[in-house]
C-alpha positions in Angstrom: 6.7 -37.2 12.6 9.7 -35.1 11.5 10.9 -32.4 14.0 9.4 -29.0 13.5 12.7 -27.5 12.4 13.1 -30.2 9.7 9.5 -29.6 8.5 10.2 -25.9 8.3 13.4 -26.5 6.3 11.5 -28.7 3.8 8.8 -26.1 3.5 11.4 -23.3 2.9 13.2 -25.4 0.3 9.9 -25.8 -1.6 9.2 -22.1 -1.1 12.5 -20.9 -2.4 12.6 -23.2 -5.4 12.0 -21.6 -8.7 8.2 -21.6 -9.1 7.2 -24.1 -11.7 4.5 -21.7 -13.0 7.2 -19.3 -14.2 9.1 -19.6 -17.4 12.9 -19.8 -17.1 13.5 -16.2 -18.2 11.3 -14.9 -15.4 13.2 -16.8 -12.6 16.2 -15.6 -10.7 19.0 -17.3 -8.8 17.8 -19.0 -5.6 19.6 -17.7 -2.5 20.9 -20.1 0.2 20.5 -19.7 3.9 22.7 -22.5 5.2 24.7 -20.1 7.4 21.7 -18.6 9.0 21.5 -18.9 12.8 18.9 -21.5 13.9 16.9 -18.8 15.8 16.8 -16.3 13.0 13.6 -15.3 11.3 12.9 -17.7 8.5 10.2 -15.8 6.6 12.2 -12.5 6.2 14.4 -13.8 3.4 11.3 -15.4 1.7 9.6 -12.0 1.6 12.8 -10.3 0.4 13.0 -12.9 -2.4 9.4 -12.3 -3.5 10.1 -8.6 -3.5 13.2 -9.0 -5.7 11.3 -11.2 -8.1 8.5 -8.7 -8.3 10.8 -5.8 -8.9 12.5 -7.8 -11.7 9.3 -8.5 -13.5 8.0 -5.0 -13.1 11.2 -3.6 -14.5 10.9 -5.7 -17.7 7.1 -5.7 -18.0 6.5 -1.9 -17.7 4.2 -1.2 -20.7 0.9 0.6 -20.0 -2.1 -1.8 -19.9 0.2 -4.6 -21.1 -1.3 -8.0 -21.6 2.0 -9.7 -21.1 2.7 -7.6 -18.0 -0.6 -8.8 -16.5 0.1 -12.4 -17.4 3.6 -12.4 -16.0 2.5 -10.8 -12.8 -0.4 -13.2 -12.5 1.9 -16.2 -12.9 4.2 -14.8 -10.3 1.5 -14.2 -7.7 -0.2 -17.6 -8.3 3.1 -19.4 -8.1 4.0 -17.8 -4.8 0.5 -18.5 -3.5 1.0 -22.2 -4.2 4.3 -22.2 -2.4 3.0 -20.4 0.7 0.1 -22.9 0.9 2.7 -25.7 1.3 4.0 -24.2 4.5 2.6 -24.9 8.0 1.9 -21.5 9.4 1.0 -23.0 12.8 4.6 -24.3 13.2 6.1 -20.8 12.7 7.2 -18.4 15.4 5.0 -15.3 15.7 7.2 -12.9 13.6 7.3 -15.5 10.9 3.5 -15.9 11.1 3.2 -12.2 10.7 5.3 -12.2 7.5 3.6 -15.3 6.1 0.1 -14.0 6.7 1.0 -10.5 5.3 2.5 -12.1 2.2 -0.6 -14.2 1.6 -2.7 -11.1 2.0 -0.5 -9.1 -0.4 -0.6 -11.7 -3.1 -4.4 -12.1 -2.9 -4.9 -8.3 -3.2 -2.4 -8.0 -6.1 -4.4 -10.5 -8.0 -7.7 -8.6 -7.4 -6.0 -5.4 -8.5 -5.0 -7.0 -11.8 -8.6 -7.8 -12.4 -9.6 -4.3 -11.4 -7.1 -2.6 -13.7 -8.1 -4.8 -16.6 -11.8 -4.0 -16.1 -10.9 -0.2 -16.0 -9.1 -0.6 -19.3 -12.0 -2.5 -20.9 -14.3 0.4 -20.0 -11.9 2.8 -21.7 -11.3 0.7 -24.8 -14.1 2.1 -26.9 -12.4 5.5 -26.7 -9.0 3.9 -27.7 -9.5 2.1 -31.0 -6.4 0.5 -32.4 -4.4 1.0 -29.1 -4.3 -2.8 -28.3 -2.0 -3.3 -31.4 0.3 -0.5 -30.2 0.6 -2.1 -26.8 1.5 -5.3 -28.4 4.3 -3.6 -30.3 5.7 -2.1 -27.2 5.5 -5.4 -25.3 7.3 -7.3 -28.1 10.3 -5.0 -27.7 10.4 -5.7 -24.0 10.3 -9.5 -24.9 13.4 -8.8 -27.2 11.4 -9.8 -30.2 12.6 -7.9 -33.3 9.8 -6.3 -35.3 8.8 -6.9 -38.9 9.2 -3.3 -40.4 6.4 -3.7 -42.9 4.0 -5.3 -40.5 4.8 -2.6 -37.9 4.2 0.2 -40.3 0.8 -1.4 -41.2 -0.1 -1.5 -37.5 0.8 2.1 -36.9 -1.3 3.2 -39.9 -4.3 1.1 -38.9 -4.2 2.6 -35.4 -3.9 6.1 -36.7 -6.9 5.6 -39.0 -9.0 4.2 -36.2 -8.2 7.0 -33.8 -8.8 9.6 -36.5 -12.2 8.2 -37.4 -13.3 8.2 -33.8 -12.0 11.8 -33.4 -14.0 13.0 -36.3 -17.1 11.3 -34.9 -16.6 12.8 -31.4 -15.9 16.3 -32.7 -19.3 16.2 -34.4 -21.0 14.7 -31.4 -19.1 14.6 -28.1 -21.9 12.4 -26.6 -21.8 9.9 -29.4 -20.5 7.1 -27.2 -22.3 8.3 -24.0 -18.9 8.8 -22.4 -18.7 10.4 -19.0 -16.0 13.1 -18.3 -14.4 10.8 -15.8 -14.0 7.9 -18.3 -12.8 10.4 -21.0 -10.1 11.6 -18.6 -9.1 8.1 -17.7 -8.8 7.2 -21.4 -6.7 10.3 -22.0 -4.2 9.2 -19.3 -4.0 5.7 -20.7 -3.4 7.0 -24.1 -0.6 9.3 -22.8 1.0 6.2 -21.2 0.8 4.2 -24.4 2.1 7.1 -26.5 5.2 7.4 -24.2 5.8 3.6 -24.5 5.5 3.8 -28.2 8.0 6.7 -28.3 10.5 4.4 -26.6 9.6 1.6 -29.0 10.3 3.8 -32.1 13.4 5.4 -30.6 14.9 1.9 -30.0 14.9 1.0 -33.7 14.8 4.2 -35.7 18.1 5.2 -37.2 19.7 1.9 -36.3 17.8 -0.2 -38.8 17.5 1.4 -42.3 14.6 -0.9 -43.3 12.7 -0.1 -40.1 13.1 3.7 -40.6 12.2 3.4 -44.3 8.9 1.7 -43.4 7.9 3.2 -40.0 9.1 6.8 -40.0 6.1 8.4 -41.7 3.4 6.2 -40.2 4.9 6.6 -36.7 5.1 10.4 -36.9 1.6 10.7 -38.2 0.3 8.4 -35.5 2.1 10.3 -32.8 0.4 13.5 -33.9 -2.9 11.7 -34.0 -2.5 10.3 -30.5 -1.6 13.7 -29.1 -4.7 15.2 -30.8 -7.0 12.4 -29.6 -5.8 12.7 -26.0 -6.3 16.4 -26.1 -9.9 15.9 -27.4 -10.6 13.4 -24.6 -9.1 15.5 -21.9 -10.2 19.0 -23.0 -13.5 18.6 -24.8 -15.0 15.5 -23.3 -13.6 15.7 -19.8 -13.5 19.5 -19.6 -10.0 19.7 -18.3 -9.1 22.7 -20.6 -10.1 24.9 -17.7 -7.1 24.8 -15.3 -9.5 25.3 -12.3 -11.2 22.0 -13.1 -10.5 19.1 -10.8 -11.1 15.7 -12.2 -10.8 12.4 -10.4 -11.7 8.8 -11.1 -14.0 7.4 -8.4 -13.9 3.7 -7.8 -17.4 3.0 -6.4 -18.6 1.4 -3.2 -17.8 -2.2 -4.0 -14.2 -1.4 -4.7 -14.0 0.7 -1.5 -15.4 -2.2 0.5 -12.8 -4.5 -1.0 -10.0 -2.1 -0.2 -11.2 -1.7 3.4 -11.3 -5.5 3.8 -7.7 -5.6 2.5 -6.7 -3.0 5.1 -8.5 -5.1 7.8 -10.9 -2.2 8.5 -14.1 -3.6 9.9 -16.3 -0.6 8.9 -18.3 0.4 5.9 -17.7 3.7 4.1 -20.9 5.1 5.6 -19.7 4.2 9.1 -16.4 5.9 8.5 -18.2 9.0 7.3 -20.2 9.0 10.5 -17.0 8.6 12.5 -15.5 11.6 10.7 -18.5 13.7 11.4 -18.1 13.0 15.1 -14.4 13.7 15.1 -14.9 17.0 13.2 -17.6 18.1 15.7 -15.2 17.3 18.6 -12.5 19.4 16.9 -14.8 22.3 16.5 -15.9 22.2 20.2 -12.2 22.2 21.2 -11.5 25.1 18.9 -14.4 27.0 20.5 -12.8 26.5 24.0 -9.4 27.7 22.7 -11.1 30.7 21.0 -12.7 31.7 24.3 -9.3 31.6 26.0 -8.0 33.9 23.3 -10.9 36.3 23.9 -12.3 35.7 20.4 -16.0 35.4 19.5 -15.8 32.0 17.8 -13.3 29.5 16.3 -13.3 31.2 12.9 -12.2 34.5 14.5 -9.5 32.7 16.5 -8.3 30.9 13.4 -7.9 34.2 11.6 -5.7 35.5 14.4 -3.6 32.4 14.3 -3.2 32.6 10.5 -1.8 36.2 10.9 1.2 35.0 13.0 3.8 33.8 10.5 7.6 33.9 10.5 9.3 36.8 8.8 10.7 36.2 5.3 13.8 34.0 5.6 12.9 32.7 9.1 10.8 29.7 8.2 13.8 27.2 8.1 15.0 28.5 11.5 11.5 27.8 12.9 11.6 24.3 11.5 14.8 23.5 13.3 13.5 25.0 16.5 10.2 23.1 16.4 12.0 19.8 15.5 14.4 20.2 18.5 11.5 21.1 20.8 9.6 17.9 19.9 12.7 15.7 20.4 13.4 17.2 23.8 9.8 16.6 24.9 9.8 13.0 23.7 13.0 12.2 25.6 12.2 14.1 28.7 9.0 12.1 29.0 10.4 8.7 28.0 7.9 8.3 25.2 10.0 6.7 22.4 13.6 6.0 21.7 15.2 8.6 19.4 18.6 7.4 18.2 21.3 10.1 18.1 21.8 9.7 14.4 18.1 10.0 13.7 18.1 13.5 15.3 20.1 15.0 12.5 20.2 12.7 9.5 17.3 14.5 7.9 17.5 17.2 5.2 15.4 20.3 4.6 14.3 21.5 1.2 12.2 24.6 0.3 9.2 23.8 -2.0 9.3 25.7 -5.3 6.5 28.1 -6.1 5.4 25.7 -8.9 5.2 22.8 -6.5 3.2 24.8 -4.0 0.4 25.1 -6.5 -0.3 21.4 -5.7 1.2 21.2 -2.3 0.6 24.4 -0.4 1.8 23.0 3.0 4.8 21.1 4.3 5.6 17.7 2.9 7.8 15.0 4.4 9.0 11.5 4.7 12.7 10.8 5.1 13.2 14.6 4.9 11.1 17.7 5.3 9.9 19.9 2.4 9.1 23.4 3.7 6.3 25.6 2.2 6.8 29.4 2.3 6.1 32.1 -0.3 8.9 33.4 -2.5 9.5 36.8 -4.0 8.3 35.6 -7.4 4.7 34.9 -6.2 1.9 37.3 -7.0 0.9 39.3 -3.9 -2.4 37.6 -3.2 -0.8 34.1 -3.5 2.1 35.2 -1.3 -0.3 36.3 1.4 -2.3 33.1 1.2 0.8 31.0 1.5 1.9 33.0 4.6 -1.5 32.5 6.2 -1.5 28.7 5.4 2.0 28.2 6.8 1.8 30.3 10.0 4.0 29.3 13.0 1.1 27.6 14.8 0.1 25.4 11.9 3.8 24.6 11.3 4.3 23.5 14.9 2.0 20.5 14.4 3.4 19.8 10.9 7.1 19.5 11.9 6.7 16.7 14.4 4.3 14.9 12.0 6.9 15.0 9.2 10.1 14.5 11.2 10.2 13.1 14.8 8.3 11.2 16.1 6.5 11.0 12.7 7.7 10.0 9.3 11.4 10.6 9.6 11.6 8.3 12.6 9.6 5.7 10.8 12.0 5.8 7.9 15.0 5.5 10.2 13.6 2.4 12.0 12.2 0.8 8.8 15.7 0.7 7.3 17.1 -1.1 10.4 14.3 -3.4 11.6 12.2 -5.8 9.6 13.2 -4.1 6.3 11.4 -6.9 4.3 8.1 -5.5 5.6 8.4 -2.4 3.5 6.6 -4.5 0.9 3.5 -4.4 3.2 3.6 -0.6 3.7 0.2 0.9 4.2 -0.8 4.5 4.8 -2.8 3.4 7.8 0.5 2.5 9.4 2.6 5.3 7.8 0.2 8.3 8.0 -1.7 6.8 10.9 1.4 6.7 13.1 2.2 10.4 12.4 -1.3 11.5 13.1 -1.5 9.4 16.2 1.3 11.4 17.6 -0.7 14.6 17.0 -3.4 13.0 19.1 -1.0 11.8 21.8 0.8 15.1 22.1 -2.4 17.0 22.2 -3.7 14.8 25.0 -0.5 15.3 27.0 -0.7 19.1 26.7 2.2 19.6 24.4 0.4 22.6 22.9 0.4 24.9 25.9 -1.1 28.0 24.4 -4.6 28.3 22.9 -3.0 29.4 19.6 -0.9 26.3 19.4 -4.0 24.2 20.2 -5.8 25.9 17.4 -2.9 25.0 15.1 -3.1 21.3 16.0 -6.9 21.2 15.9 -6.9 22.8 12.4 -4.9 19.8 11.0 -7.0 17.3 13.0 -10.2 18.9 11.5 -8.5 18.6 8.1 -8.0 14.9 8.5 -11.6 14.3 9.4 -12.7 16.4 6.4 -10.5 14.2 4.2 -12.5 11.2 5.2 -15.7 13.0 4.3 -14.6 14.3 0.9 -12.5 11.3 -0.1 -15.2 8.6 0.6 -17.9 11.0 -0.6 -16.2 11.4 -3.9 -15.5 7.7 -4.4 -19.1 6.9 -3.5 -20.3 9.3 -6.1 -21.9 11.6 -3.6 -19.5 14.6 -3.6 -17.9 16.5 -6.4 -14.4 18.0 -6.2 -15.9 21.5 -6.0 -18.1 20.4 -3.1 -14.9 19.0 -1.4 -13.3 22.4 -1.8 -16.3 24.1 -0.1 -16.1 21.6 2.7 -12.5 22.5 3.5 -13.2 26.2 3.3 -16.4 26.3 5.3 -15.9 23.6 7.9 -12.1 23.5 8.4 -11.2 27.1 7.6 -8.8 26.6 4.6 -7.9 29.4 2.3 -9.7 28.7 -0.9 -6.7 28.3 -3.1 -5.1 26.0 -0.6 -8.3 24.0 -0.4 -8.3 23.6 -4.2 -4.7 22.5 -4.2 -5.4 19.9 -1.5 -8.4 18.5 -3.4 -6.5 18.5 -6.7 -3.6 16.6 -5.1 -6.0 14.1 -3.5 -7.7 13.2 -6.8 -4.8 13.5 -9.2 -4.2 9.8 -9.1 -0.9 9.9 -7.2 -2.6 8.5 -4.1 -4.7 5.4 -3.6 -8.4 5.8 -2.9 -8.0 5.1 0.8 -4.9 7.2 1.3 -6.6 10.3 2.5 -8.8 8.5 5.1 -5.8 6.6 6.4 -4.5 9.5 8.4 -7.3 9.7 10.9 -8.5 6.1 10.7 -5.0 4.8 11.3 -4.4 7.4 14.0 -7.6 6.2 15.8 -6.5 2.6 15.5 -3.1 3.4 17.2 -4.9 5.5 19.8 -7.2 2.5 20.6 -4.3 0.2 20.7 -2.5 2.6 23.1 -5.5 2.4 25.5 -5.4 -1.4 25.3 -1.7 -1.8 25.9 -0.4 1.2 27.8 -3.4 2.6 29.7 -4.2 -0.9 30.9 -0.6 -1.3 32.2 0.6 -4.0 29.8 3.5 -1.9 28.4 5.2 1.4 29.1 5.0 4.3 26.6 8.5 3.7 25.4 8.0 -0.1 25.1 4.8 0.4 23.1 6.2 2.9 20.7 9.5 1.2 20.2 7.8 -2.1 19.5 5.6 -0.6 16.8 8.6 1.0 15.1 10.7 -2.1 15.3 7.9 -4.2 13.9 7.8 -2.5 10.6 4.9 -1.3 8.4 1.7 -3.4 8.3 -2.1 -3.0 8.9 -2.6 -1.7 12.5 -4.8 -4.7 13.2 -1.8 -6.9 12.6 0.3 -4.6 14.9 -2.3 -5.3 17.6 -2.1 -9.1 17.1 1.7 -8.9 17.1 1.9 -6.9 20.4 -0.7 -9.1 22.0 1.1 -12.3 20.9 -2.0 -13.6 19.0 -1.5 -16.5 16.7 -2.1 -15.8 13.0 -2.4 -19.5 12.1 -6.1 -19.1 11.3 -5.7 -15.9 9.3 -5.4 -12.2 9.8 -7.7 -10.3 12.3 -10.5 -8.7 10.3 -13.1 -7.8 13.0 -11.4 -5.3 15.3 -13.8 -2.5 16.3 -11.5 0.2 17.4 -14.0 3.1 17.5 -17.0 3.3 19.8 
């Protein structure tokens, strides 16, 4: 038998070879690692290579609903799956097992997502006649295939006539195809994407090729107007989005939710997670009642009203952010909770959110930096007062350490320096879960010393529980966006406009279906892992938190396996019950 290191070298050579399933134009130069120290991680450059290949293909194959895009990505994923299967995961060190198992998981999920996206397009296709031919034109340009001007003009005209005929039919009878508002809205978004791709296609040739312009100019301009009109019909008349107050999303259904939960290694059903959220929300409200009593208030709603009235004076919100950021850092260091590098303390920036952006994001945002919400002098009086109430000093106190340190900014800082290849495996259960876990941890340690500050932290904790309720409820088809708004107003205490902005942002399509549940579910996972590793004396607070940050993003169940030293030779852990 060959020595383990020799077997690994052979496996890596096979892994890093140009995948046979990929055509030559979709391959890239193979890196060499001859000078790598013998004890270095071996899978890290493999993951980095896949990520580079993926980015190359996505850069070229960027056409909305493109058939060639799907085929190229499918070849890439299948080729890499075959190479990974040739490796002996049992012979790898733990960190390499983590990367190998996570890459296998990522490839399998990406393949299922291709199927899911294709099915969603097929459902929308009856509302998009002639669009397949337009997608083919756009993809041909990306393949550097020069178009036949006459044939292109014919395709443009055929697509225009098909869309125009359907528009006439739908204007007479909007229910002619039995289309739901959700499907109409999805179709409009797809058509917008294809229209943008076609604008690039036309702009590439028009004016440079006299024959192309002679043939295609009029058919293209007529088609562009028709696509705009058809998208407006779908969006406004069939989906009802002409009312700016209307919130429309695209629920994925229970089966897709279950598949996504399995991918995230969450061993619970949507219904079990909803029950979990109800328990957490009830706990928050009991805690808020205790804080209200300390404040001399009749109930938690009255206490919340008092808290909302305590906001910084105009111009003082940025000063408060710096004060709160420094307070959190000092507390972490004084209690040896996590290592905060000196550079991390001040390599973040602060930006004020514009009034327009606050229509969708009425509270702080963050990541590498912090984006601060506060009313401006241009806002109507009622909007200004609502923004003041929603960004009071007690709400902001919990938000700042969530967005900066020990939350997202510290994550970004470590991710850039430790296991950077694992950014490919980023998941909101790790990203948002970590930041919310610190809200849990600091609350448990008495960081919020006044009842007002406890109310501020509990407001956000209630909000995260409510996000599970309305997000899963919506995707299960059991809750409408308007009911989600009412939930946030009645059970959390949101201002109505702020609640609408939160729900609109959640369902706009910028976040995945599980993103909103990931805050509390991920936080509860980290909390359970803390009990297992720290409360039971296996690690100190600092060791535990530093090890998580230095491990990089991944499902929290894999964080657990990594900290415990569990072998992943037999697959990823998918049965962890972290909530009693």
